C-alpha positions as CSV (number, residue, x, y, z in Angstrom):
1,X,15.7,-20.4,46.2
2,X,18.8,-22.4,45.6
3,X,19.9,-24.6,42.7
4,X,22.1,-27.7,43.2
5,X,24.4,-27.0,40.3
6,X,25.2,-23.4,41.1
7,X,23.9,-22.9,44.6
8,X,23.2,-19.2,44.2
9,X,20.9,-17.3,46.6
10,X,18.2,-15.7,44.4
11,X,16.9,-12.2,44.9
12,X,13.6,-11.9,43.1
13,X,11.7,-14.2,40.7
14,X,13.3,-15.1,37.4
15,X,11.0,-13.9,34.6
16,X,13.2,-13.3,31.5
17,X,15.0,-16.3,30.0
18,X,15.7,-14.8,26.5
19,X,15.3,-16.5,23.2
20,X,15.1,-20.2,24.2
21,X,15.1,-21.4,20.5
22,X,18.5,-19.6,20.0
23,X,19.7,-21.0,23.3
24,X,19.1,-24.5,22.1
25,X,19.9,-24.2,18.4
26,X,22.7,-21.6,18.1
27,X,26.0,-23.0,16.8
28,X,29.5,-21.3,16.9
29,X,31.6,-21.3,13.7
30,X,32.9,-24.7,14.7
31,X,29.4,-26.2,14.8
32,X,29.3,-26.6,18.6
33,X,26.4,-25.2,20.6
34,X,26.3,-23.4,23.9
35,X,28.0,-25.1,26.9
36,X,25.7,-27.2,29.1
37,X,26.4,-25.2,32.2
38,X,25.5,-21.9,30.4
39,X,22.2,-23.4,29.2
40,X,21.4,-24.6,32.7
41,X,22.3,-21.2,34.1
42,X,20.0,-19.4,31.6
43,X,17.1,-21.8,32.2
44,X,17.5,-21.6,36.0
45,X,18.2,-17.9,36.6
46,X,17.6,-16.0,33.4
47,X,18.4,-12.3,33.0
48,X,20.1,-10.7,36.0
49,X,23.2,-9.9,38.0
50,X,25.3,-12.9,39.1
51,X,27.8,-12.8,42.0
52,X,27.0,-9.3,42.8
53,X,28.5,-7.9,39.6
54,X,28.4,-10.1,36.5
55,X,25.9,-9.7,33.7
56,X,25.9,-13.1,32.0
57,X,24.3,-12.2,28.7
58,X,21.4,-14.3,27.2
59,X,20.3,-14.6,23.6
60,X,17.7,-11.8,23.5
61,X,17.5,-10.8,19.8
62,X,18.5,-7.1,19.4
63,X,18.0,-6.1,23.1
64,X,21.0,-4.0,24.4
65,X,22.1,-6.7,26.9
66,X,21.6,-9.5,24.4
67,X,24.5,-11.9,24.1
68,X,24.8,-11.3,20.4
69,X,24.7,-7.5,20.7
70,X,27.2,-7.3,23.6
71,X,29.6,-9.9,22.2
72,X,30.0,-7.9,19.0
73,X,30.4,-4.6,21.0
74,X,33.1,-6.1,23.3
75,X,35.0,-7.9,20.6
76,X,35.1,-4.7,18.5
77,X,37.0,-2.9,21.2
78,X,40.1,-5.1,20.8
79,X,40.0,-7.6,17.9
80,X,41.4,-5.2,15.2
81,X,44.4,-4.4,17.5
82,X,45.0,-8.2,18.1
83,X,44.9,-8.9,14.4
84,X,47.5,-6.1,13.8
85,X,49.6,-7.4,16.7
86,X,49.2,-4.1,18.5
87,X,48.1,-5.5,21.8
88,X,47.7,-2.6,24.3
89,X,46.6,-4.7,27.3
90,X,48.2,-7.4,29.4
91,X,47.6,-10.9,28.2
92,X,49.7,-13.0,30.6
93,X,49.4,-15.2,32.6
94,X,47.2,-17.4,30.4
95,X,46.5,-15.5,27.2
96,X,48.2,-15.5,23.8
97,X,47.4,-13.6,20.5
98,X,46.0,-16.9,19.0
99,X,43.7,-17.4,22.1
100,X,42.5,-13.8,21.9
101,X,41.5,-14.3,18.3
102,X,39.2,-17.2,19.1
103,X,37.7,-16.0,22.4
104,X,33.9,-15.3,22.6
105,X,32.9,-12.6,25.2
106,X,29.7,-13.7,27.1
107,X,29.7,-11.6,30.3
108,X,30.8,-8.3,31.8
109,X,30.9,-7.1,35.4
110,X,29.9,-3.7,36.8
111,X,33.6,-3.5,37.8
112,X,35.0,-3.8,34.3
113,X,35.9,-7.5,34.3
114,X,34.9,-9.6,31.2
115,X,34.4,-13.3,30.8
116,X,35.2,-15.2,27.5
117,X,34.7,-18.7,26.2
118,X,37.4,-20.5,24.3
119,X,35.0,-22.1,21.9
120,X,37.7,-24.3,20.4
121,X,38.2,-26.1,23.7
122,X,35.2,-28.4,24.1
123,X,35.4,-30.8,27.0
124,X,32.1,-32.7,27.4
125,X,29.9,-29.8,26.2
126,X,31.8,-27.1,28.1
127,X,34.4,-24.4,27.2
128,X,37.3,-23.0,29.1
129,X,36.5,-19.6,30.5
130,X,38.9,-16.7,30.8
131,X,38.6,-13.4,32.7
132,X,40.2,-10.0,32.0
133,X,39.8,-6.3,32.8
134,X,41.9,-5.2,29.8
135,X,44.2,-3.5,32.3
136,X,46.4,-5.2,34.9
137,X,44.7,-8.5,35.5
138,X,45.8,-10.0,32.2
139,X,43.9,-13.0,30.7
140,X,43.3,-15.6,33.4
141,X,41.7,-19.0,32.9
142,X,39.1,-19.1,35.6
143,X,37.2,-22.4,34.9
144,X,36.2,-25.1,32.5
145,X,32.4,-24.4,33.0
146,X,30.1,-21.9,34.7
147,X,29.9,-24.2,37.7
148,X,33.7,-24.1,38.1
149,X,33.8,-20.3,37.4
150,X,31.3,-19.6,40.1
151,X,33.1,-21.9,42.6
152,X,36.4,-20.2,41.8
153,X,35.2,-16.6,42.0
154,X,33.2,-17.1,45.2
155,X,35.9,-19.1,46.9
156,X,38.9,-17.6,48.8
157,X,41.4,-18.0,46.0
158,X,43.0,-14.7,45.1
159,X,44.5,-16.2,41.9
160,X,41.4,-15.5,39.9
161,X,40.6,-11.9,41.1
162,X,44.1,-10.7,42.3
163,X,43.0,-7.1,43.0
164,X,39.8,-8.0,44.9
165,X,39.9,-7.8,48.7
166,X,37.0,-10.3,49.1
167,X,35.4,-13.3,47.4
168,X,32.3,-12.6,45.3
169,X,28.9,-13.4,46.9
170,X,27.0,-16.5,45.7
171,X,24.0,-14.5,44.7
172,X,21.8,-13.8,41.7
173,X,19.6,-10.7,41.4
174,X,16.8,-11.0,38.9
175,X,16.4,-8.2,36.4
176,X,13.7,-7.3,34.0
177,X,14.1,-6.0,30.5
178,X,13.5,-2.3,30.0
179,X,11.5,-1.8,26.8
180,X,12.1,1.3,24.8
181,X,9.2,3.8,24.9
182,X,9.7,4.3,21.1
183,X,8.6,0.7,20.3
């Protein structure tokens, strides 16, 4: 199964698409909704593992991998330090304290890379996307949409993943939610 916009090879059948009402109606503090490419990605692929390692979080209420749960958890690991100007991680080449304050985490890789939207940059229903590992990668602008992000991370450009020895695969592995036995 391939999709024209993303062209990812799919392993499995997408079954979990999250909270579609939240996907359509959520607004960031500036009144702007989710980027077009993100909505298309969620509606096409749903919950799973993109490019062999990235969990692109979906709105899924209070589920552990929900966008809203994971965003808060990720942001809580660094935002207080940024506010106090006690930045313990590399922010070059593309980051700044002001940028870090407004970034919105929306994905994490199994290898410790994180993806963020700059919600204040809205070019035709898209946001700039930044990548970091909170170690030596710094904050790098990796695209202006999920389409561009996927092209950049699956291409042969070492600029985006400087420590990787290979490009990421153009794949998506479908996952299913694991419900708690306590429910």
